[in-house]
N, C-alpha and C positions, 0 to 999 in steps of 0.2 A: 517185737511188734517193727512192722515198716511203716513210715509216716509218709502220704503224698504229697508232693510240691505242686501237685497240676492245680489244684483248685486257686491258690496264691497267685501262680505265673498268670492264670487266666485273669484274676481279679486285676493283676498289675495291669496287664495289656488291655483291658477294657479301661482302666484309669487313664492309661497314655493315650489314646484312641479320643477318649472324652474329652482330654485335654487340647490335643491339637485341633480336634473340631471347634472347639471353643475359641482356641484363638484365631482358625482361620475365618470364622463369623466376625472376631474383632477387626479384623485386617479390610475385611471386605466392607463391612460397615464404614470405618474410616477412609477408605479409597472412595466409597459411594459417594460421600459429603464433601465435595471439591469446594472448592475456596471461591469467591465472586470472581469472574472473569476469568477462570482457568479453562472451560468450555467456549473463549472466544477466539479468533485467529485473524491475522492481518495478512492480505495475498496481494502478491504484485501484478497490478494489470498493465498492458499495452494500454497506449493511447487509444481510446475508441472502443475498448472493452465494455460491456455494460456495467454498471455499478452492481447489479444484481448476480452478474456472474460469480460462482464461489470457486472457480479454476484459480490455480496461482500458475503464473507465468513467467518461468525462472529467466527465459532470454528475451531481453525487451531493448528497444531503443528509446524512444521517450516513453514514461511510464505513471503510473499513479499508484497510490497504495489504498485499498479497501480493505474496511475493519467489518468482521460478521460476528454476530452471536457472541455480543457483549450484552445483552438483554437483562441480565440478572446484578448489573451493576446499579449503584445509587443513581438518581438524579444527578446530570451536571459531572459527572465522572468522566475522566478523557484518556486515552492513550496517548503516552509519548514515545516517539521513536528518533532512532539514528540509524544511519547509514555510514560505511566505513570502508576501505579497502579492505579487501582479502587475499592474500595475508596483508595483515595494516604496513602501511608505507607511510614514511614520515613524509608529511607534507602532501599527503594523499587526499583526494576530494573527498569532502565528506556533506552530510546533511543532516538537520535535525529538526524536530518540530512536536507537535501535537495534532491528534484526529480527534475531531469534537466529535461525541456520539450522537446520533437521534434517539428518539425514545423508543424504539425497536430494537436499540443495539447496534447499529451500523453507522457507518461512517466512510468519507474518504478524503484523500488529500487533493491539491489541484495537480496537475501536471508537473513532472519533474524531469530534470535532465543530468547525465553525469556523464564523463568524458568514458570512451571504451574501458572495459577491463571488468575484473571479478570483484562481488562488494558483499557485505553482511549487513542484513536489515536487523536491528533489535529492536524489541518493542514492550513494554508493561504497563501496567495502570498506574497512571500518575500518583505518585507517593507510596507505589507497591514495594515491596521488600525484594530482594533477590536481584539477580544479573538480567532477569528477563527471558524473555523467547527469542529464538532467531530462525532467518531463513537465508540461504546464501544464492545470490542470482547473477547475472553477467548482463552486462550492457554493451551491444554488440549493434552498431548503426551500420546501414550499408555505407560503402566506400563512395565517396563524394559529396556525401550527406553530412554537413559540419553539425555537430553536437551543439544543439543549445537554439536551432533553427526553429521559430514558431512554428506549430504543426497545426493544419486546419481541424477544426472540429470533425473527429471521426467516427464518433456516437451517433445513433438513429435519434438522438433528443427524446425530449418526454421524461417520463418516469422511468429509470433504469437504463436511461440514455449514459452513454461514456462520459468523461468530459468535453465541455465544449457545446453541449446541447442546452436548452433552459433549465434544465435541473443539475449542470455543471459547474456551478459556481464552489469556490475552495471552501473547506470545512477545517480550516483551523488559518493562522496566519503563515506569514511567508518563514519559508523555512530558513534556518540561519545555517550558510555553508562555510566550508573552510579548506582553502588548499585544493588545487587545480582548479577546474572550472566547472562548477557546479550551479546548475539555474531551475529558476522556476520559469516554466512557459508561461507568457501573457502576449496576446495580441490585441490591439484597439481598433474599434470597428471604424473609431473617426480616423485612423491613421489609413485604413483602407479607402474610406468614402474620399478623402482629401487626394489620394492618388488617383482615384478614377477622375474626380474633376478636373485635374490638371492635364489628363490625357483629352478630355473632351475639350475643353478652352484651348488647347493645343491644335486639336483638329480644325476646331472652326477659323483661328486665325489662320490657319495654312491654305482653307478652302476660300476664304476672302481675298487673300494676297493673290492667289491664283487666278480667280475671276478678274482682278483689275490688269494683273498682266495679258491675258487674253483679250480683254478690250482695248488696251492701247494697243495692242497687236493690229 
């Protein structure tokens, strides 16, 4: 009498397929439940790019950082970031600070400057585990433009305007820099007004002196 093994093999195949299906479902479910903040991102923007623009600009001169999609984080949760040379250089220029998030999970820094070169931005949730996420970008300012020179407001201002508009205030403290020349841009309206005042006063004095000289002649 011959015994067939086909039913047993078919049963074994069915069991294996069922196990694989269950394992796949478990993996998909685990992946779908992302940790808070995993969907967030930090973009590099040229000064003047609107805050709401979610493009990343990997080649900049003066720039700022913009955070998006961190709305699933608890209230008062911020993002810490750091920038260092890439590859890492001894005494290379560095910057580090935090981005204070708004209720909608967005935020941005004030304008930043670094010497020309390639850098790596690293960020993570304050108090978060792991090395964080990162982006590599390049600072390349036009020849003859000193890095760190205050840049006039380039954004359209108002809601969504770039740094310098009415909503262009800093969302975070002054970044801590180290090595090289790393600066946070700042331009005082008082200083500009004082300069204009000196020009006007100088012009008035010149006209009065010229009139007196013409009268004497």
